[in-house]
N, C-alpha and C positions, 0 to 999 in steps of 0.2 A: 483788355479794354484799350484801344488805341486813343491816345490823348495828345493832340498836337501841341508842340512847343516844349514838351517835357523831356525831350532828348537834348535840348540845348542847356546853356548855363542859366540856372534859375536865380532870379533876383527877388529880394525881400525888401521893398522900399521902406525907408524910415518914415515915421509919422512926425512931421515938424510941429513944434509948439512955439508960441510966442514967449517972450520973457516972463509973462505972468501965467504961463502954462496953458493958455487957451489953444485950441486946435487952429493950425495955420494951413488952410486949404490951398491958398495961393502958393505957398512953398511946396506943398505936397504935389500940386500940379507940375511944377518945374521938376521935382525929383522924379516923378513917374515918367515924364517925357524924356528925361535924361537917361533913365534906365533903358527905355525902348531904343533911343538913338544909339546907345552904346552896344546894343546887340543882345539884350536879354531874351532868352527863349520864351519865358513866361514870367509873370509877376505874381507874387504872393503878398497881398496887402493885409494890414492889420493882423499880422502874425507875431512871432516872438520878437524879431528885430523891429517890427512896427509897433511895439509896446501894446499888444493886444490886451493884456491884463489891466492896462490903465485907462482904456477907452470906455466911455458910456455908450449904450446902445445907439443913440442918435449919432454920435461921432463915428461909430463903426459903420453905420449905414452911409454917412456922408463920405467917408473914405472910399468905400466901395463904389458909390455913385460917381465920385470925382475921377477915380481911376478908370472906370469904364468910359467916361466922357473923353478923357485925355487919350486913352489908348485907341479908341474908335475901331476896335477889331483888329489892330495890328498884331497883337500877341494875346494869348489867353490871360485872363485875370482871375486868380483864385483868391480866396479870403479865409481868414481864420474864424473858427468857432470853437466853443468849449467852455470850460469851467464846470459849474454844477450841472447836473443832468438836465434840469429844466432850462437853464441858460443855454446849454449846448443845443438842445432841441430847437429853441427859438432862434439861435444863431444860424443853424443849418437851414431852417425854413426861410429866414430873412435873406440868406445868401441866394437861395433859389429864386425868391421873389425879386431880388435886386439884380438878377441877371448875371450872377457870377458864373464863371466857367467851371468852378469846382470849389471844394472846401478842404482846408487842412484842419482836421479835427484834433484839437488839443486834448491832453489827458484830463481826467477829473480834477477838480480843485480841492486841495487840502486833504481829502479823505482817500483811502485806498481800499481795495476789496480783493476777493479771490479772483482767479483768472476768469471764471464764469461771470462774475459781476462786471468785470471790465468789458467783456464781450456784450453783455446786456446794455452797458452804458453806450456802446457804439450803436447797437440796434435802436435804443430809445432815442438817441440824438438824431438819427437819420429818419426815424418814423416812416411816414409814407412819402417822403421826398424821393426824387430820382436824380438829384444832382450828384455828379461824381465826388467821391470822398477819398482823401488820403488820410490814414490814421497815423497820428504822431505817437510813436513808441518811445516813451521816456517816463522817468519818475514823475508821479506815482502810477503811471499807466504802462507797466511793463508786462508784456505778453510772454507766455511760454510758447514753444514751437507748436504744441498741440492746439492751444487756444488760438494762436495766430492763423492756423490752418482754417479754422471756422470762419474767418473773415471772408474767405473765398465764397462762402455760401450767401453772403449779403450782396445782392446784385450791384448796388451802387458803390461798393468799396472797390477802388481801383488800385490801391497800393498802400504801402507802409513806409513811413519815414522814421529812421532810427536816430534818436537823440540820446540814447542810453549809453552807447559806447562799449558794449560787451561783444567783441568780435566773435567769440566762441558761440554765444547765444544767437547772434545774428546769422552765423553760418548755418546753425540748425534750423532757424526760421526760414531762411532763403531756400535751403535744400528741400525742406518739407513742403513748402508752398509750391515751389517750381515743379515738383513732381506731379502735383495735382492741377496746377494752373500756370502754364508757362508764360502767359501774358501779364501776370500780376506784376505790378511795378514796385521797385524798391529804391529808396533814397537815403543818402547819407545826410543827416541833419545835425551833425555835431558842430559845436561852435568852431569857427575858422576851419571849415571842413577840408580845406586843401591839405592840412597837416595829416589827416587820416585817409585822404582820397585814394592813395595807392593801395593801402591795406584793404579798403572797402571794395575797390575795383577788383581786387584779386578774388573776392568771394562773390562776385557778380553784382555788386552794387556800385555802378559807375556814376549814376546820377547824384548830383549834390547841389545844394544851395550855397551861394557865396555872399557872405556879408561884406566882403571886400569890394564887391561890385558897387556898393553904395558910395565909395569914395575913391577907388582906384580900379575902375573897370578894365583899364588896359592891362593891369597886372593880372586881374582875375581871368580875363580871356586868354592871356598867354599861357597861364598855368593850365587852364582847361584844355587848350589845344595840345599842350605837351603831354598831358595825361592820356588823351585819346591817341596820341602818336607813340606812346611809350618812350618819350624823350626824357630819360632820367637825368641827363646833364642839365637841361633847362629846369626841370622840377627841383633838382638839388640846389641850383643857384638861387632860385626864388625862395625856396624854403630857408636856406641858410641866410640869405641877405635881407629877407623881409618877413616871411611868415613866422618863423620861430622867434625872432625878437618881438614881434607883435603879440604872439601868444604868451611869451614870458611876462610882458606888461599886462596883458589881459588877466592873467591868473593872480595878479597881486590883490585885486579887489573884487568882491562879489558883485555881479551885475555888469562888469566891464565888457561882457560880450556884446552889450548894446551901447553902453555909455562911451566906450572908446570909438565905436563905429560912428556915433553921432559927432563926437569931437573931431575925428579925422575928416568927416564930411564937411564940418564947419571950416577946418583948416584949408580945405581945397575949394572953398567958396560956395558950398551948397547950403541952401536954406534949410537947416536941420533943427536949429533951436536946441534948448536944453532937454534933458530927460525929466520925466515925472517921477516923484518918489514912489517907492523906496530906493530907486536907482539913484546913484550919486555921480557927480561930475569928477573928472580927473583933477588932481592938484596941478598947480602951475608947473612943478617939476615934471610931473607925468606928461603934461601937454608938450613940454619941450622934448622929452624923449620920444613921444609919439610923432612929433613933426620930423625928428631926425630919422626915425624908422621909415616913415613914408617917403621922405626925400631919398634915403638910401635905396629903398625898394625901387623907386623910379629910375635911379642911376643904374642899378643892376639890370633892370629891364632894358634900358637904353643900350647896355653893353652886350646884349644877346644878339646872336646872328639871326636876323629876321627871316632868313630862308630855312632855318632848321625846323 
């Protein structure tokens, strides 16, 4: 299934909140426009980085509506859906009714089941809709290679995004599906995906989403270009000087895959606001370290040969 925009760098806009944690659509408008201006190939709104799990249905609909208004057809707008089976089904239907270009289907909420049950969850969520769907492969929705192959038989399923991080399993899934459906799409959806991008590209999963695009799109795009050009010197410089220190800080606290991104966006002047609970804000000391990491990353970027 050919889907425009999904070969570029994929961006997952933050969902801004006010200080009292109300939805800030004005800030969201600015964020969405900033992603498009920075060169995002497609936007995935109200997904993991956009705090999907904290949004009420009416907020979710407002985020999609606002994104489509701001984008005005310049790039595709995908939206998250998922949770319990009934909520996922309503979310997919709402995405289609709201004019989204596609859906990122999150795994089931809280409970897990056998591989066949996971496949049934996808079928139930999609129902009789025809909107393109990318299935998010992550705990508690982890597929076997044989079960993932059955996704090919669901006409609107266009791809699989891996957030589980088992390269051996993903190699089996990619190899099994590509033998039956060469056009099926695969995505690296691990936190700070640039760190694993080379390993995933080696198994045929070159597409990835960049949370760094929310606060340092210039770094994100330079790394993305280096990956496409196999420029290991540039990738190594950005990994050592920026991404690995960022990941080390991220790993200190659960939920920092989102909290740190929002904090970094605020440091760079973006209207991001705080995170909703149970996510927590970085401490003052962590914010100081984050600022230093971002500043150093921009310095490393500035020292790279622009013609490489």
